[in-house]
MDAnalysis code that builds the backbone (N, CA, C; Angstrom):
import MDAnalysis as mda
import numpy as np

u = mda.Universe.empty(345, n_residues=115, atom_resindex=np.repeat(np.arange(115), 3), trajectory=True)
u.add_TopologyAttr("name", ["N", "CA", "C"] * 115)
u.add_TopologyAttr("resid", np.arange(1, 116))
u.add_TopologyAttr("resname", ["MET", "PRO", "VAL", "GLU", "ILE", "LYS", "ARG", "ILE", "TYR", "ASP", "GLU", "PRO", "ASP", "PRO", "ALA", "ASP", "GLY", "THR", "ARG", "ILE", "LEU", "VAL", "ASP", "ARG", "LEU", "TRP", "PRO", "ARG", "GLY", "LEU", "SER", "LYS", "GLU", "LYS", "ALA", "GLY", "PHE", "ASP", "LEU", "TRP", "MET", "LYS", "ASP", "VAL", "ALA", "PRO", "SER", "SER", "ALA", "LEU", "ARG", "LYS", "TRP", "PHE", "ASP", "HIS", "LYS", "PRO", "GLU", "ARG", "TRP", "PRO", "GLU", "PHE", "GLN", "ALA", "ARG", "TYR", "ARG", "GLU", "GLU", "LEU", "LEU", "GLY", "ASN", "PRO", "ALA", "LEU", "GLU", "ASP", "LEU", "ARG", "GLU", "ARG", "ILE", "ALA", "ALA", "GLY", "THR", "VAL", "THR", "LEU", "LEU", "TYR", "GLY", "SER", "ARG", "ASN", "ARG", "ASP", "PHE", "ASN", "HIS", "ALA", "ALA", "VAL", "LEU", "ALA", "ASP", "VAL", "LEU", "ARG", "ASN", "GLY", "ILE"])
u.atoms.positions = np.array([
    [51.704, 25.284, -99.790],
    [50.947, 26.291, -98.534],
    [51.024, 24.818, -97.996],
    [51.922, 24.795, -96.683],
    [52.194, 24.100, -95.706],
    [50.926, 23.923, -94.557],
    [50.256, 22.538, -94.481],
    [49.273, 22.758, -93.380],
    [49.694, 21.332, -92.671],
    [49.445, 21.289, -91.642],
    [49.356, 20.369, -90.924],
    [48.421, 20.220, -89.896],
    [48.017, 18.912, -89.116],
    [47.221, 18.840, -87.833],
    [47.945, 18.263, -86.871],
    [47.153, 18.436, -85.550],
    [47.966, 18.105, -84.781],
    [46.711, 18.266, -83.381],
    [46.990, 17.193, -82.479],
    [45.650, 17.522, -81.168],
    [46.211, 18.635, -80.286],
    [45.368, 19.609, -80.182],
    [45.688, 20.479, -79.025],
    [46.083, 20.142, -77.694],
    [46.347, 19.077, -77.533],
    [46.816, 18.618, -76.146],
    [48.209, 18.381, -76.354],
    [48.647, 17.836, -77.538],
    [49.827, 17.830, -78.048],
    [50.733, 19.178, -77.618],
    [52.330, 18.771, -77.178],
    [53.020, 19.877, -77.096],
    [53.210, 20.810, -78.407],
    [52.934, 22.261, -78.174],
    [53.646, 22.973, -79.135],
    [54.840, 23.169, -79.684],
    [55.172, 23.157, -80.885],
    [56.374, 22.795, -81.569],
    [56.889, 24.302, -82.331],
    [57.920, 25.117, -82.392],
    [57.893, 26.181, -83.044],
    [57.481, 25.877, -84.854],
    [58.224, 24.723, -84.929],
    [57.687, 24.377, -86.375],
    [56.648, 23.988, -86.882],
    [55.384, 24.300, -85.846],
    [53.691, 24.650, -86.356],
    [53.350, 25.582, -86.641],
    [54.382, 26.669, -87.005],
    [53.801, 27.805, -87.423],
    [52.735, 28.616, -87.150],
    [51.760, 28.976, -87.613],
    [50.370, 29.550, -87.069],
    [49.625, 28.062, -86.372],
    [49.443, 28.338, -85.061],
    [48.576, 27.232, -84.595],
    [47.117, 27.827, -84.710],
    [46.087, 27.293, -85.308],
    [44.754, 27.608, -85.250],
    [43.623, 26.466, -84.868],
    [42.783, 26.630, -83.829],
    [41.978, 25.831, -83.506],
    [40.835, 25.971, -84.275],
    [40.549, 24.746, -84.705],
    [39.331, 24.491, -85.692],
    [37.996, 23.686, -85.081],
    [38.245, 23.655, -83.845],
    [37.032, 23.062, -83.311],
    [35.414, 24.008, -82.727],
    [34.355, 23.913, -83.035],
    [33.419, 24.767, -82.541],
    [33.375, 24.782, -81.131],
    [33.709, 23.577, -80.070],
    [33.428, 23.760, -78.712],
    [35.079, 23.587, -78.145],
    [35.007, 24.353, -77.191],
    [36.299, 24.433, -76.206],
    [36.909, 22.957, -75.756],
    [38.109, 22.521, -76.105],
    [38.553, 21.283, -75.735],
    [38.419, 21.112, -74.077],
    [37.889, 19.951, -73.872],
    [37.718, 19.435, -72.377],
    [39.201, 19.235, -71.545],
    [39.198, 20.081, -70.427],
    [40.066, 20.082, -69.239],
    [41.346, 20.738, -69.762],
    [41.011, 21.825, -70.725],
    [42.645, 22.480, -71.145],
    [42.175, 24.196, -70.701],
    [42.866, 24.805, -70.122],
    [43.152, 26.270, -69.764],
    [43.217, 26.659, -71.004],
    [42.792, 27.961, -71.056],
    [43.376, 29.202, -72.363],
    [44.888, 29.071, -72.194],
    [45.113, 29.029, -70.819],
    [47.106, 29.547, -71.080],
    [47.814, 28.340, -71.422],
    [47.222, 26.938, -71.496],
    [47.860, 25.794, -71.612],
    [47.750, 25.448, -73.414],
    [46.921, 25.749, -73.878],
    [46.063, 25.684, -75.071],
    [47.274, 25.984, -75.988],
    [47.820, 27.195, -76.090],
    [48.860, 27.617, -76.926],
    [48.705, 27.706, -78.361],
    [47.538, 28.447, -78.568],
    [47.124, 28.529, -80.170],
    [47.140, 30.036, -80.340],
    [47.064, 30.415, -81.676],
    [47.304, 31.919, -82.153],
    [45.806, 32.456, -82.621],
    [44.812, 31.441, -82.811],
    [43.602, 31.951, -83.492],
    [42.439, 30.765, -82.993],
    [41.277, 30.816, -82.827],
    [40.139, 30.238, -82.821],
    [39.368, 30.391, -84.073],
    [39.124, 29.568, -85.050],
    [38.293, 29.623, -86.028],
    [37.165, 28.627, -85.798],
    [36.164, 28.815, -85.165],
    [34.983, 28.240, -85.055],
    [34.142, 27.509, -86.422],
    [34.113, 28.686, -86.935],
    [33.015, 28.569, -88.102],
    [33.469, 27.730, -89.420],
    [34.792, 27.408, -89.236],
    [35.218, 26.488, -90.049],
    [35.107, 24.963, -89.660],
    [34.722, 24.901, -88.583],
    [34.298, 23.378, -87.912],
    [33.066, 22.904, -88.453],
    [33.024, 21.593, -88.603],
    [31.491, 21.035, -88.762],
    [30.160, 21.533, -88.071],
    [29.210, 21.683, -88.520],
    [27.963, 22.295, -87.941],
    [27.785, 21.300, -86.409],
    [27.037, 21.621, -85.506],
    [26.836, 20.786, -84.113],
    [25.982, 19.595, -85.046],
    [25.198, 19.640, -85.699],
    [24.459, 18.847, -86.167],
    [25.133, 17.502, -86.661],
    [25.921, 18.075, -87.644],
    [26.931, 17.095, -88.102],
    [28.071, 16.557, -87.113],
    [28.630, 17.100, -86.541],
    [29.282, 16.742, -85.541],
    [28.492, 15.558, -84.580],
    [27.612, 16.034, -84.153],
    [26.492, 14.895, -83.349],
    [26.177, 13.851, -83.922],
    [25.841, 14.105, -85.325],
    [25.477, 12.597, -85.996],
    [26.660, 11.584, -86.368],
    [28.008, 12.544, -86.507],
    [29.104, 11.485, -86.713],
    [29.763, 10.720, -85.578],
    [29.406, 11.290, -84.113],
    [30.182, 10.877, -82.996],
    [31.295, 9.855, -82.959],
    [31.937, 10.344, -83.996],
    [33.557, 9.562, -84.152],
    [33.253, 8.120, -84.318],
    [32.671, 7.762, -84.612],
    [31.817, 6.564, -85.303],
    [32.840, 5.997, -86.873],
    [33.600, 5.093, -86.909],
    [34.374, 4.821, -88.151],
    [33.437, 4.609, -88.953],
    [32.605, 3.793, -89.027],
    [31.390, 3.263, -89.784],
    [30.644, 4.498, -90.558],
    [30.736, 5.522, -90.264],
    [30.073, 6.891, -90.800],
    [31.391, 7.799, -91.364],
    [32.492, 7.672, -91.285],
    [33.960, 8.260, -91.734],
    [33.445, 8.716, -93.136],
    [33.088, 7.904, -94.256],
    [33.008, 8.595, -95.317],
    [31.924, 9.334, -95.880],
    [30.799, 8.907, -95.248],
    [29.531, 9.821, -95.273],
    [29.892, 11.190, -94.434],
    [30.763, 11.109, -93.520],
    [30.880, 12.467, -92.938],
    [31.693, 13.246, -93.389],
    [32.792, 12.730, -94.073],
    [33.757, 13.506, -95.048],
    [32.857, 14.401, -96.444],
    [32.112, 13.490, -97.054],
    [31.050, 13.994, -97.850],
    [30.186, 15.229, -97.203],
    [29.487, 14.987, -96.209],
    [28.952, 16.046, -95.903],
    [29.757, 17.267, -95.057],
    [30.783, 17.079, -94.604],
    [31.671, 18.063, -94.039],
    [32.075, 18.990, -95.298],
    [32.550, 17.979, -96.337],
    [33.241, 18.834, -97.632],
    [31.973, 19.916, -98.000],
    [30.795, 19.301, -98.118],
    [29.232, 20.106, -98.557],
    [29.460, 21.100, -97.856],
    [29.476, 21.184, -96.201],
    [29.486, 22.382, -95.564],
    [30.298, 23.561, -95.942],
    [31.385, 22.791, -96.243],
    [32.643, 23.914, -96.193],
    [32.408, 24.751, -97.778],
    [31.673, 24.277, -98.847],
    [31.382, 25.132, -100.131],
    [30.712, 26.343, -99.657],
    [31.261, 27.562, -99.963],
    [31.019, 28.650, -100.056],
    [30.929, 29.233, -98.471],
    [31.544, 28.397, -97.363],
    [31.752, 28.865, -96.297],
    [32.872, 29.980, -96.297],
    [32.366, 31.471, -95.846],
    [33.439, 32.384, -95.790],
    [34.628, 32.110, -94.852],
    [34.543, 31.249, -93.903],
    [35.640, 31.093, -92.910],
    [36.749, 30.258, -93.584],
    [36.272, 29.664, -94.630],
    [37.280, 28.615, -95.080],
    [38.305, 29.382, -96.338],
    [37.661, 30.503, -96.896],
    [38.277, 31.462, -97.435],
    [39.463, 32.298, -96.597],
    [38.811, 32.616, -95.452],
    [39.454, 33.395, -94.527],
    [40.889, 32.728, -94.131],
    [40.674, 31.213, -93.735],
    [41.762, 30.431, -93.434],
    [42.519, 30.307, -94.536],
    [42.291, 30.033, -96.008],
    [43.128, 30.187, -96.947],
    [44.057, 31.129, -96.950],
    [43.645, 32.154, -96.811],
    [44.387, 33.750, -96.871],
    [45.415, 33.442, -95.645],
    [45.173, 33.082, -94.562],
    [46.228, 33.006, -93.644],
    [47.082, 32.125, -94.128],
    [46.945, 30.541, -94.683],
    [47.602, 29.727, -94.730],
    [48.998, 30.092, -96.004],
    [48.154, 31.076, -96.723],
    [48.948, 31.744, -97.950],
    [50.395, 32.194, -97.370],
    [50.133, 32.696, -95.909],
    [51.674, 33.185, -95.161],
    [52.667, 32.563, -94.652],
    [52.216, 31.063, -94.467],
    [53.507, 30.281, -94.395],
    [52.790, 29.116, -93.638],
    [53.293, 28.256, -92.747],
    [52.949, 26.878, -92.283],
    [51.847, 27.426, -91.309],
    [50.705, 26.228, -91.409],
    [49.772, 26.606, -90.254],
    [49.188, 25.126, -89.882],
    [48.990, 24.984, -88.508],
    [48.893, 23.740, -87.898],
    [47.650, 23.889, -87.507],
    [46.493, 22.939, -87.684],
    [45.087, 22.803, -87.496],
    [45.250, 22.271, -86.282],
    [44.518, 22.439, -85.236],
    [44.472, 21.837, -84.277],
    [43.091, 21.510, -83.829],
    [42.856, 20.380, -83.063],
    [41.543, 19.552, -82.909],
    [41.629, 18.937, -81.628],
    [40.886, 18.582, -80.781],
    [40.651, 18.128, -79.509],
    [40.084, 16.575, -79.476],
    [39.699, 16.036, -80.985],
    [39.490, 14.779, -80.710],
    [40.541, 13.912, -80.168],
    [40.000, 12.650, -79.814],
    [40.933, 11.545, -79.231],
    [41.316, 10.826, -80.491],
    [40.639, 11.005, -81.602],
    [40.985, 9.934, -82.710],
    [41.739, 10.688, -83.476],
    [42.930, 10.360, -83.867],
    [44.011, 11.079, -84.718],
    [43.374, 10.683, -86.260],
    [42.794, 9.581, -86.151],
    [42.583, 9.292, -87.996],
    [41.230, 9.949, -88.455],
    [40.152, 9.734, -87.552],
    [39.082, 10.067, -87.917],
    [38.472, 11.488, -87.540],
    [38.785, 12.573, -87.672],
    [38.514, 13.637, -87.132],
    [38.526, 14.919, -88.380],
    [37.635, 15.969, -88.255],
    [37.477, 16.783, -88.843],
    [38.473, 17.521, -89.647],
    [39.507, 17.909, -88.690],
    [40.750, 18.565, -89.010],
    [41.282, 17.932, -90.107],
    [41.474, 16.519, -90.390],
    [41.981, 15.699, -91.414],
    [41.352, 15.877, -92.911],
    [40.059, 16.229, -92.985],
    [39.133, 16.570, -93.870],
    [39.315, 18.094, -93.967],
    [39.622, 18.769, -93.380],
    [39.665, 20.192, -93.424],
    [41.212, 20.267, -94.064],
    [42.110, 19.703, -93.839],
    [43.538, 19.833, -94.006],
    [43.629, 19.270, -95.749],
    [42.876, 18.022, -95.786],
    [42.731, 17.503, -97.318],
    [42.134, 18.669, -98.170],
    [41.182, 19.288, -97.986],
    [40.458, 20.406, -98.517],
    [41.275, 21.621, -98.788],
    [42.196, 21.774, -97.705],
    [43.157, 23.159, -97.996],
    [44.215, 22.726, -99.050],
    [44.583, 21.549, -98.991],
    [45.620, 21.318, -100.018],
    [45.341, 20.693, -101.250],
    [44.309, 20.081, -101.369],
    [43.874, 19.589, -102.741],
    [42.381, 20.187, -103.263],
    [41.591, 21.152, -102.419],
    [40.479, 21.600, -102.841],
    [39.426, 20.430, -102.525],
    [38.229, 21.213, -102.851],
    [37.045, 20.436, -102.390],
    [36.766, 19.372, -103.243],
])
């Protein structure tokens, strides 16, 4: 099951397959016309409380990953996403500026390797 991640601000590519926005909030400064995604799955994103706590601080990354994985346990949106990726390549789109410390990286790892 090919799962990629990409910033939603990056240019779409036919190799992206199905492009799914996995942020709870709409990306800043981006119109719906320019977003270029197929589906918005807000419910698979971290909770607002977890997102605010993390605040993209690298020192909180290990704890954020553990807490986010905990939130994903039993999340029906995760199962819906798994069904969608069974059909082919999926690119998870996120709005964060940080390409290394973001929830889409955790989500992709969960989809590839399990929680």
